[in-house]
C-alpha positions in Angstrom: -0.2 0.0 0.2 1.5 3.4 -0.8 2.0 5.9 1.7 -0.1 9.0 0.7 1.2 12.4 1.4 -1.7 14.5 2.8 0.9 17.7 2.4 1.3 16.8 -1.4 -2.5 16.5 -1.4 -2.7 20.1 0.0 -0.3 21.6 -2.5 -2.3 20.1 -5.2 -5.5 21.5 -4.0 -4.1 24.8 -3.3 -2.5 24.9 -6.6 -6.2 24.4 -8.2 -7.4 27.3 -6.1 -4.5 29.6 -6.6 -5.0 28.9 -10.6 -8.8 29.6 -10.4 -7.9 32.9 -8.3 -5.4 33.8 -10.7 -2.5 34.1 -8.3 0.1 34.0 -10.6 3.1 34.0 -8.1 1.3 31.4 -6.0 0.5 29.1 -8.7 3.8 29.0 -10.4 5.4 28.7 -7.0 3.4 25.5 -6.2 3.7 24.3 -9.8 7.5 24.5 -9.2 7.2 22.8 -6.1 5.1 19.9 -7.1 7.5 19.2 -10.1 10.4 19.3 -7.5 8.5 16.6 -5.5 7.6 14.4 -8.5 11.4 14.5 -9.6 12.4 13.4 -6.1 9.8 10.5 -6.4 11.3 9.3 -9.7 14.9 10.0 -8.7 16.9 7.0 -7.7 16.8 3.3 -8.8 12.9 2.9 -8.2 9.9 5.5 -8.3 8.2 5.8 -4.8 5.7 8.0 -2.9 7.1 10.4 -0.8 6.0 10.7 2.8 5.1 14.2 4.4 8.5 14.3 5.9 10.0 13.6 2.5 7.9 16.4 1.1 9.0 18.6 3.8 12.6 17.9 2.8 11.8 18.9 -0.7 10.0 22.2 0.3 12.8 23.2 2.9 15.5 22.7 0.0 13.1 24.7 -2.4 12.6 27.5 0.1 16.6 27.6 0.7 17.2 28.0 -3.2 14.7 30.9 -3.2 16.3 32.5 -0.1 19.8 32.2 -1.7 18.7 33.3 -5.0 17.1 36.4 -3.3 20.4 37.3 -1.7 22.3 37.0 -5.0 20.0 39.2 -6.7 19.9 41.8 -4.2 23.7 41.6 -4.0 23.7 42.1 -7.7 21.3 45.0 -7.5 18.3 43.3 -9.3 15.7 44.1 -6.6 12.9 43.0 -8.9 14.2 39.5 -9.2 15.0 39.5 -5.7 11.3 40.4 -4.8 10.0 37.5 -7.1 12.4 34.9 -5.2 11.4 36.1 -1.8 7.6 36.1 -2.7 8.2 32.4 -3.7 10.1 31.6 -0.5 7.2 33.0 1.4 4.6 30.9 -0.2 6.7 27.8 0.3 7.4 28.8 4.1 3.4 28.4 4.4 3.7 24.8 4.0 6.6 24.2 6.4 6.6 23.6 9.8 6.8 26.6 12.2 10.4 27.6 12.3 12.4 27.3 15.3 13.8 30.4 17.1 17.5 31.0 17.8 16.7 30.3 21.2 15.0 26.8 20.6 18.0 25.9 18.2 20.4 26.7 21.0 18.5 24.6 23.6 18.2 21.8 21.2 22.1 21.8 20.6 22.7 22.1 24.2 20.6 19.0 25.0 22.4 17.2 22.2 25.7 17.8 23.2 24.5 16.6 26.9 22.8 13.4 25.4 26.1 12.5 23.1 28.3 13.2 26.1 30.0 15.6 23.5 31.0 18.2 26.0 34.8 18.9 26.1 35.3 17.0 22.9 35.6 20.1 20.8 35.0 20.1 17.0 35.6 16.3 16.8 32.1 15.8 18.2 30.4 18.3 15.4 29.3 15.1 13.4 27.9 13.3 16.2 25.8 16.1 17.5 24.6 17.2 14.1 23.6 13.6 13.3 21.3 13.9 16.7 19.9 17.1 15.8 19.1 16.8 12.0 16.0 14.8 12.6 14.6 17.0 15.3 15.2 20.4 13.2 14.4 19.2 9.5 12.2 21.5 7.8 12.0 23.7 11.0 15.6 25.5 10.9 18.1 26.5 8.3 21.0 23.7 8.5 23.7 26.5 8.4 22.3 28.3 11.5 22.2 24.9 13.4 25.7 24.1 12.3 26.8 27.6 13.3 25.3 26.9 16.8 26.7 23.6 17.2 30.2 24.9 16.2 29.7 28.0 18.8 28.8 25.5 21.5 31.6 23.1 20.8 34.2 25.5 20.0 
């Protein structure tokens, strides 16, 4: 029995609504996201149905691409393109779990360091701590921000 993704169904339903409402940004963003999900499903040796967790992973990566592109366009003085990427990132963010605050990330890192017994091991423990934290923050925090906090606390 295939695992159905409620999140993917919601994306499809919202895409239909956005098309009917003639919401260009929303419909084009949801189309791109659904394409990325389909690509993830057919990548690898055999096609598979993504779970909601897998879909969140795809959404996180798509949102990250938009944020990075917006920054690049802003740095390049192309405000119009940056605004488009930022608007797409906002649409995608609506489908992601609530983002963790810096304090919540710091608390998770502190707890992971305690649980892995990594205190005092320095940067050697980075992989161990990140391995424990990743599943807890997937889709809810930028990996770079989490890694920076782990470095800060281990450093």
